[in-house]
C-alpha positions in Angstrom: 29.0 -23.3 -35.6 32.2 -23.1 -33.6 30.7 -25.1 -30.7 29.5 -27.7 -33.2 32.9 -28.0 -34.7 34.5 -28.3 -31.3 32.2 -31.2 -30.3 32.9 -33.1 -33.5 36.7 -32.5 -33.1 36.5 -34.0 -29.5 34.4 -36.9 -30.8 36.8 -37.5 -33.6 39.8 -37.5 -31.3 38.1 -39.9 -28.9 37.1 -42.2 -31.8 40.7 -42.2 -33.2 42.0 -43.1 -29.7 39.5 -45.9 -29.2 40.1 -47.3 -32.7 43.9 -47.1 -32.3 43.8 -48.9 -29.0 41.5 -51.6 -30.5 43.8 -51.9 -33.5 46.8 -52.4 -31.2 44.9 -55.0 -29.2 43.9 -56.8 -32.4 47.6 -56.9 -33.6 48.7 -58.2 -30.2 46.0 -60.8 -30.1 46.9 -62.0 -33.6 50.5 -62.1 -32.6 49.8 -64.1 -29.5 47.6 -66.5 -31.4 50.4 -67.0 -33.9 52.9 -67.4 -31.1 50.7 -70.0 -29.4 50.4 -71.9 -32.7 54.1 -71.7 -33.2 54.8 -72.9 -29.6 52.3 -75.7 -29.9 53.9 -76.8 -33.2 57.3 -76.6 -31.6 56.2 -78.6 -28.6 54.6 -81.3 -30.8 57.8 -81.3 -32.9 60.1 -81.7 -29.9 57.9 -84.5 -28.5 57.9 -86.3 -31.9 61.7 -85.8 -32.0 62.2 -87.3 -28.6 60.0 -90.2 -29.5 61.9 -90.7 -32.8 65.2 -90.8 -31.0 63.9 -93.2 -28.4 62.5 -95.5 -31.1 65.8 -95.7 -32.9 67.8 -96.1 -29.7 65.4 -98.8 -28.4 65.5 -100.6 -31.6 69.3 -100.6 -31.8 69.9 -101.2 -28.1 69.4 -105.0 -28.0 71.8 -105.5 -30.9 74.5 -103.4 -29.3 73.8 -105.1 -25.9 74.5 -108.5 -27.4 77.7 -107.2 -28.9 78.8 -105.6 -25.7 78.1 -108.7 -23.7 80.4 -111.0 -25.9 83.3 -112.4 -23.9 86.7 -111.4 -25.1 87.6 -115.0 -26.2 84.7 -114.9 -28.8 87.1 -112.9 -31.0 89.2 -116.0 -31.6 88.1 -118.5 -34.3 88.5 -121.4 -31.9 89.0 -121.3 -28.1 89.8 -124.1 -25.7 87.3 -125.4 -23.2 88.4 -125.2 -19.6 86.9 -128.5 -18.6 85.6 -131.4 -20.8 84.6 -135.1 -20.5 84.2 -138.1 -22.7 81.1 -140.3 -23.1 82.6 -142.6 -20.5 83.0 -139.6 -18.2 86.7 -139.6 -18.5 88.2 -136.2 -17.8 89.9 -134.5 -20.6 92.8 -132.2 -19.8 92.1 -128.4 -20.1 93.0 -127.1 -23.5 92.6 -130.4 -25.3 89.1 -129.5 -26.6 88.7 -126.5 -28.9 85.3 -124.9 -29.4 84.4 -122.8 -32.4 83.7 -119.2 -31.6 80.1 -118.0 -32.1 81.6 -115.3 -34.3 83.1 -117.9 -36.7 79.8 -118.5 -38.4 78.0 -115.3 -37.1 76.1 -113.5 -39.8 74.1 -110.3 -39.5 73.0 -107.6 -41.9 74.4 -104.8 -39.7 77.9 -106.2 -39.0 80.2 -106.7 -41.9 83.1 -108.2 -40.0 84.4 -108.6 -36.4 88.1 -107.8 -35.7 90.7 -107.7 -33.0 94.0 -105.8 -32.6 96.5 -107.3 -30.3 99.2 -105.7 -28.3 101.6 -106.3 -31.1 99.4 -104.3 -33.5 98.4 -107.4 -35.5 94.9 -107.2 -36.9 92.9 -110.5 -36.9 89.3 -111.6 -37.2 87.4 -114.6 -35.8 85.9 -114.9 -39.2 89.3 -115.2 -40.9 91.0 -118.2 -39.3 94.6 -118.8 -40.4 96.9 -121.9 -40.4 95.5 -125.1 -39.0 92.5 -123.3 -37.7 91.5 -122.4 -41.2 91.9 -126.0 -42.3 89.6 -127.1 -39.4 87.1 -124.4 -40.4 87.0 -125.5 -44.0 87.0 -129.2 -43.2 84.1 -128.9 -40.7 82.3 -126.6 -43.1 82.2 -123.7 -40.7 83.4 -121.4 -43.5 84.1 -122.0 -47.1 87.3 -121.0 -48.8 85.6 -118.3 -50.8 84.0 -116.9 -47.7 87.3 -116.8 -45.9 88.9 -115.0 -48.8 86.1 -112.4 -48.9 86.4 -111.9 -45.2 90.1 -111.5 -45.5 89.6 -108.8 -48.1 87.2 -107.1 -45.8 89.7 -107.3 -43.0 92.3 -105.6 -45.2 89.8 -102.8 -45.8 89.3 -102.4 -42.0 93.1 -102.3 -41.6 93.2 -99.2 -43.8 90.5 -97.4 -41.9 92.6 -96.6 -38.8 95.9 -97.0 -37.0 96.4 -98.5 -33.6 97.0 -95.1 -32.1 93.7 -93.8 -33.6 91.9 -96.8 -32.3 93.3 -96.3 -28.9 92.3 -92.6 -28.9 88.7 -93.3 -30.0 88.1 -96.1 -27.5 89.7 -94.1 -24.7 87.0 -91.3 -25.3 84.1 -91.3 -22.8 81.5 -93.6 -24.2 78.2 -92.4 -25.4 75.3 -93.1 -23.1 74.1 -96.7 -23.4 70.6 -97.7 -24.1 69.5 -97.3 -20.5 70.1 -93.5 -20.8 67.3 -93.3 -23.3 64.8 -93.7 -20.5 65.4 -90.1 -19.5 64.0 -88.8 -22.8 61.0 -91.1 -23.1 57.6 -89.6 -22.7 56.3 -91.6 -19.6 52.7 -91.4 -20.7 53.1 -93.7 -23.7 52.2 -97.3 -22.7 53.9 -98.9 -25.7 57.2 -97.1 -24.9 57.0 -98.4 -21.3 56.5 -101.9 -22.5 59.5 -101.6 -24.8 61.6 -100.3 -22.0 60.7 -103.3 -19.8 61.7 -105.6 -22.7 65.0 -103.7 -23.1 65.7 -104.0 -19.3 65.2 -107.8 -19.6 67.6 -107.9 -22.5 70.2 -106.1 -20.4 69.7 -108.5 -17.5 70.1 -111.5 -19.8 73.3 -110.0 -21.2 74.7 -109.6 -17.7 73.8 -113.1 -16.9 75.6 -114.4 -19.9 78.6 -112.3 -19.1 78.7 -113.7 -15.6 78.5 -117.3 -16.9 81.4 -116.6 -19.2 83.4 -115.0 -16.5 83.1 -118.2 -14.3 85.1 -120.0 -17.0 87.8 -117.4 -17.3 90.2 -119.2 -15.1 90.1 -122.4 -17.1 89.9 -120.7 -20.5 93.0 -118.6 -19.8 95.0 -121.7 -19.1 94.5 -122.8 -22.7 95.5 -119.5 -24.3 98.6 -121.1 -25.8 96.6 -122.3 -28.7 95.2 -118.9 -29.5 96.8 -115.6 -30.3 95.9 -114.1 -26.9 98.5 -115.1 -24.3 97.4 -116.8 -21.1 96.5 -114.3 -18.4 97.8 -114.9 -14.9 94.3 -114.9 -13.4 90.7 -113.8 -13.8 91.3 -110.5 -12.1 93.8 -109.7 -14.8 91.0 -109.5 -17.5 88.9 -106.3 -17.9 86.6 -105.5 -20.8 85.6 -101.9 -21.5 82.4 -100.6 -23.0 81.6 -100.8 -26.7 82.4 -97.4 -28.2 81.1 -96.2 -31.6 83.2 -93.9 -33.8 83.7 -92.8 -37.4 86.9 -93.5 -39.3 88.4 -90.8 -41.4 87.1 -87.2 -41.8 85.1 -87.2 -45.0 82.6 -90.1 -45.3 84.3 -93.0 -43.5 82.8 -96.0 -41.8 81.0 -96.6 -38.5 83.1 -98.8 -36.2 82.3 -100.2 -32.8 85.3 -101.1 -30.6 86.2 -101.8 -27.0 89.3 -102.4 -25.1 90.1 -105.7 -23.3 93.0 -105.5 -20.9 95.1 -108.7 -20.4 98.3 -109.5 -18.7 100.2 -109.1 -21.9 98.6 -105.8 -22.8 95.5 -104.2 -24.2 93.4 -105.8 -27.0 91.0 -103.8 -29.1 87.9 -105.8 -30.3 85.0 -104.6 -32.3 83.2 -104.9 -35.7 82.7 -102.8 -38.8 79.1 -101.7 -39.2 77.1 -101.7 -42.4 76.1 -98.0 -42.0 73.9 -97.6 -45.2 71.8 -100.6 -44.2 71.6 -99.6 -40.5 70.7 -96.0 -41.4 67.9 -97.2 -43.7 66.4 -99.5 -41.0 66.7 -96.8 -38.3 64.9 -94.3 -40.5 62.2 -96.8 -41.2 61.4 -96.8 -37.5 60.3 -93.2 -37.6 58.7 -92.9 -41.0 55.3 -92.1 -39.5 56.8 -89.3 -37.5 59.3 -87.7 -39.9 59.1 -88.9 -43.5 62.0 -86.7 -44.6 64.4 -87.3 -41.8 68.2 -87.7 -42.2 70.9 -89.2 -40.0 74.1 -87.2 -40.2 77.4 -88.6 -38.8 78.9 -86.6 -35.9 82.7 -86.7 -35.8 83.3 -83.8 -33.4 81.5 -83.0 -30.1 78.4 -80.8 -30.7 78.9 -77.1 -30.1 75.3 -76.5 -28.8 72.9 -78.1 -26.4 70.3 -78.0 -29.1 72.4 -80.3 -31.3 73.1 -82.7 -28.3 69.3 -83.0 -27.9 68.9 -84.3 -31.5 71.7 -87.0 -31.2 71.1 -90.7 -30.8 72.3 -92.1 -27.4 73.7 -95.3 -29.0 75.7 -94.0 -32.0 77.3 -90.7 -32.9 74.7 -89.5 -35.4 72.5 -86.4 -35.6 68.8 -86.6 -36.5 67.9 -83.8 -38.9 64.2 -83.2 -39.5 62.4 -80.4 -41.2 61.5 -77.4 -39.1 58.0 -77.5 -37.6 55.3 -75.6 -39.6 52.6 -74.2 -37.4 49.0 -74.8 -38.4 47.2 -71.8 -40.0 44.9 -70.0 -37.6 41.2 -70.7 -38.2 39.1 -67.8 -39.5 36.6 -68.5 -36.7 39.1 -69.1 -33.9 37.9 -68.0 -30.4 40.4 -65.1 -30.4 39.5 -63.8 -33.8 35.8 -64.3 -33.2 36.1 -62.3 -30.0 38.1 -59.5 -31.7 35.5 -59.4 -34.6 32.6 -59.1 -32.2 34.6 -56.4 -30.3 35.1 -54.5 -33.5 31.4 -54.7 -34.3 30.4 -53.6 -30.9 32.9 -50.7 -30.8 31.9 -49.6 -34.3 28.2 -49.8 -33.4 28.9 -47.9 -30.2 30.8 -45.2 -32.1 28.0 -45.0 -34.7 25.4 -44.7 -32.0 27.6 -42.1 -30.3 27.8 -40.2 -33.6 24.1 -40.4 -34.1 23.4 -39.3 -30.5 25.9 -36.4 -30.8 24.5 -35.3 -34.1 21.0 -35.4 -32.6 22.1 -33.6 -29.5 23.8 -30.9 -31.6 20.8 -30.7 -33.9 18.5 -30.4 -30.9 20.6 -27.7 -29.3 20.7 -25.8 -32.6 17.0 -26.3 -33.1 16.3 -25.0 -29.5 18.6 -22.1 -30.2 16.9 -21.3 -33.4 13.5 -21.7 -31.8 14.4 -19.4 -28.9 15.8 -16.8 -31.3 12.9 -17.0 -33.8 10.1 -17.0 -31.2 11.7 -14.3 -29.2 12.1 -12.1 -32.3 8.6 -13.0 -33.6 6.9 -12.3 -30.2 8.7 -9.1 -29.5 7.1 -7.1 -32.4 3.4 -8.0 -31.8 3.7 -7.8 -28.0 5.3 -4.3 -28.3 2.5 -3.3 -30.7 -0.1 -4.7 -28.3 1.3 -2.9 -25.3 1.8 0.4 -27.0 -1.6 0.5 -28.8 -3.5 -0.8 -25.8 -2.0 1.8 -23.5 -2.7 4.6 -26.0 -6.3 3.4 -26.4 -6.8 2.9 -22.7 -5.3 6.3 -21.8 -7.5 8.1 -24.4 -4.6 9.3 -26.3 -6.2 8.4 -29.6 -9.2 10.7 -30.0 -9.7 10.4 -33.8 -12.2 7.7 -34.5 -10.7 6.8 -37.8 -7.2 6.5 -36.2 -8.7 4.4 -33.4 -10.2 2.0 -36.0 -6.8 1.7 -37.6 -5.3 0.7 -34.2 -8.1 -1.8 -33.6 -7.4 -3.3 -37.0 -3.7 -3.5 -36.3 -4.4 -5.2 -32.9 -6.7 -7.6 -34.6 -4.1 -8.5 -37.3 -1.4 -9.0 -34.6 -3.7 -11.2 -32.6 -4.2 -13.4 -35.6 -0.5 -13.4 -36.2 0.1 -14.6 -32.6 -2.7 -17.1 -32.8 -1.1 -18.6 -35.9 2.3 -18.7 -34.3 1.0 -20.4 -31.1 -1.1 -22.9 -33.1 1.9 -23.8 -35.3 4.2 -24.3 -32.3 1.6 -26.4 -30.4 0.9 -28.5 -33.5 4.5 -29.1 -34.1 5.1 -30.1 -30.5 2.1 -32.5 -30.6 3.4 -33.9 -33.9 6.9 -34.5 -32.5 5.5 -36.2 -29.4 3.0 -38.3 -31.4 0.1 -36.9 -29.4 -1.9 -35.4 -32.3 -5.3 -36.9 -32.5 -6.6 -37.8 -36.0 -9.9 -36.4 -37.1 -10.1 -38.1 -40.4 -13.4 -38.1 -42.1 -14.7 -39.0 -45.6 -15.3 -36.1 -48.0 -15.7 -35.6 -51.7 -13.1 -33.4 -53.4 -15.7 -30.7 -54.0 -16.7 -30.6 -50.3 -13.0 -30.5 -49.2 -12.3 -27.5 -51.5 -15.4 -25.7 -50.3 -14.2 -25.9 -46.7 -10.5 -25.1 -47.5 -10.7 -22.2 -50.0 -12.4 -19.4 -47.9 -9.6 -18.9 -45.3 -7.0 -19.2 -48.1 -8.8 -16.5 -50.2 -9.0 -14.3 -47.1 -5.3 -14.6 -46.5 -4.5 -13.8 -50.1 -6.7 -10.7 -50.0 -5.0 -9.5 -46.8 -1.7 -9.6 -48.7 -3.2 -7.8 -51.7 -3.1 -11.0 -53.8 -5.7 -13.3 -55.3 -6.3 -17.0 -55.1 -7.0 -18.9 -58.3 -8.3 -22.5 -58.0 -8.0 -25.0 -60.9 -9.5 -28.4 -60.2 -8.9 -31.2 -62.8 -10.0 -34.0 -60.5 -13.1 -36.0 -61.5 -16.2 -35.1 -59.5 -17.5 -37.2 -56.6 -14.1 -38.8 -55.8 -14.0 -39.6 -52.0 -11.2 -38.5 -49.8 -10.7 -39.7 -46.2 -8.6 -37.1 -44.4 -8.5 -34.6 -41.5 -9.7 -31.4 -43.0 -8.3 -29.3 -40.2 -4.7 -30.6 -40.8 -5.1 -30.2 -44.6 -6.3 -26.7 -44.0 -3.4 -25.9 -41.8 -1.0 -27.3 -44.4 -2.5 -25.2 -47.2 -2.8 -22.1 -45.1 1.0 -22.3 -44.3 1.8 -22.7 -48.0 -0.4 -19.8 -49.1 0.9 -17.7 -46.2 4.5 -18.3 -47.4 3.5 -17.4 -50.9 1.9 -14.2 -49.8 4.9 -13.2 -47.7 7.6 -14.1 -50.2 5.9 -13.7 -53.6 4.0 -10.4 -53.0 6.3 -8.5 -55.4 6.1 -11.1 -58.2 5.1 -10.6 -61.8 1.6 -12.0 -61.1 0.1 -11.1 -57.7 -1.8 -14.4 -57.4 -1.5 -17.8 -55.8 -2.6 -20.8 -57.8 -4.2 -23.9 -56.2 -4.2 -26.8 -58.6 -6.1 -30.0 -57.8 -5.6 -33.3 -59.7 -5.8 -37.1 -59.2 -2.9 -39.3 -60.3 -1.6 -42.8 -59.3 -4.5 -43.2 -56.9 -3.6 -40.1 -54.9 -5.0 -36.6 -54.5 -2.5 -34.0 -55.6 -2.8 -30.3 -54.5 -0.3 -27.9 -55.9 0.3 -24.4 -54.5 2.2 -22.2 -57.0 3.3 -18.6 -56.8 5.1 -16.2 -59.2 7.8 -14.9 -56.8 11.6 -15.3 -56.9 11.4 -19.0 -56.1 13.8 -20.9 -53.8 17.6 -21.0 -54.5 19.0 -24.5 -55.2 21.3 -24.3 -52.2 18.4 -23.8 -49.9 16.1 -26.6 -51.2 17.1 -29.1 -48.5 17.1 -26.5 -45.6 13.6 -25.1 -46.2 12.0 -28.1 -44.4 14.3 -27.9 -41.4 12.4 -26.6 -38.3 13.1 -22.9 -37.4 15.3 -22.5 -40.4 14.5 -19.4 -42.5 15.8 -18.9 -46.0 17.9 -16.1 -47.2 14.8 -14.4 -48.6 13.2 -14.2 -45.1 14.7 -10.8 -44.3 12.2 -8.8 -42.2 9.3 -11.1 -43.1 7.4 -12.3 -40.1 7.6 -15.9 -39.1 9.7 -18.4 -37.2 10.6 -20.8 -40.0 8.3 -23.6 -38.8 5.6 -23.5 -41.5 7.1 -25.8 -44.1 8.5 -28.3 -41.5 5.0 -28.4 -39.8 3.3 -28.8 -43.2 5.5 -31.7 -44.2 5.0 -33.4 -40.8 1.3 -33.0 -41.0 1.2 -34.4 -44.6 3.2 -37.5 -43.6 1.0 -37.9 -40.5 -2.0 -38.1 -42.9 -0.3 -40.8 -45.0 0.8 -38.4 -47.7 3.8 -36.1 -48.4 4.8 -32.6 -49.2 7.5 -31.9 -51.8 9.0 -29.0 -53.6 8.6 -29.4 -57.4 10.8 -27.6 -59.9 9.2 -24.9 -61.9 11.1 -23.7 -65.0 9.0 -20.6 -65.5 9.9 -19.3 -62.1 8.3 -19.1 -58.7 7.8 -21.8 -56.1 5.7 -24.9 -56.5 4.8 -27.1 -53.5 2.8 -30.3 -54.1 0.7 -32.0 -51.4 -0.2 -35.6 -52.0 -3.0 -37.4 -50.0 -4.4 -40.9 -50.2 -7.8 -41.2 -51.7 -10.7 -43.0 -50.0 -12.6 -46.0 -51.2 
């Protein structure tokens, strides 16, 4: 028992170790799977974010490129032509011809008003002409009076958004990356994006060409500056125009303004326009509706504190793109990782189960072998000692009394039968275990079967000082196909056990009851002994297991196990039936013939 407990403790410890390791592997695999899904969702999120930023910057870049490419004199309502001719090809003196600025009648849904701040701090707008220039604008129907008044009111609003010092500070800041910088964040594998970039490059080339054309006329235009608010520069080299810089006015809310610095001989000029941010924001977000339906554009008034925030800013305007955090997809129940883990669990559990069955069988086999060796050794020692002692005494002539000699002969005969029964039972059980027992089934009637079975049973009962009573309730002539030798061995073992364990019962007899029920032959062997305790009912059919009532009774504990095995080999069964009046009752069931 101690050895058996030790083996099971070792097996339990190994099982716990294996299951713990497998559970840890399962947890790690699930975590890795979730991490992979999270990383995949984050990568897709970052790619969509870069694409969204590129879309908005690319969409806005042509508009800003056109604004950045405007010559500085466009910010005057009318500017003089450097050279002009009449129909008769007569030369007109420079400054005699005024040309309306493109901004005078310029209308766009994203620019509310263009403005200019001169060196003297005066705020003007090409869309708000004053004096004679206003009269010309109204007479020539460039602008109506109501429109000029509305633009003037808008100009007053712009004047309250910033001071000249604030404007100088904002424009002096390093400009945001222009639209060409967006190329660095564009996924190069998207063909549509590449085509848009090519179009954007062509737009920038056209803007440069227009700028060069305007610059060729700077010398002549500057000579006519006396009619405009900007003084005449000394030469072309004296004019320099800076980049268009976006910034937010105020701290809370505020307006989006684009401005640049144009340096002349008489000082710096600040030119730009007030942007219609609500409209621009709505149209920018419309470009990425398919990527982020719930995105928001948040103004950025201070430099971002983290690289992560910089990565979500537009390159053209100081705004931050806020989108919902990525939600990883739920892992599939039959994902490769989970399927592998499930199969591994099944394999390990099956292996542990097989190991437990094998260990139990090995322990049971070892215990059975131990019980067999102990029982056979004990059972053989007594008859062999008797054989040796009695045979030596008889051979040496030590027993001279004939009556005593006959007693010795009878004892030797009885011990020989005992050994024969022991050997036959062991051999029969070995053949049954190995499946080598040959079947000698033949067809008998119930009466013929009883005639062949009862004589050895009666003889065994008489030897034990008991009697055998046979009660047959089966109809006559019913055929039975069975092996009479196996049935005889089964019944002999049952009667032998009754004679050994019930010899001191209230009724010194063994009953044999034969009946037919449910298409089967039923043979019951009953005694009037002490019976079998309930705690030993399951153990009595275990090979080489003797009950507590065995005591000094001869036997190796194989009779009942062999009897049940032979009964099942014949297609029947052997069971212990309860008997309220006391004693033991074993019932053998056999199939009937046709």
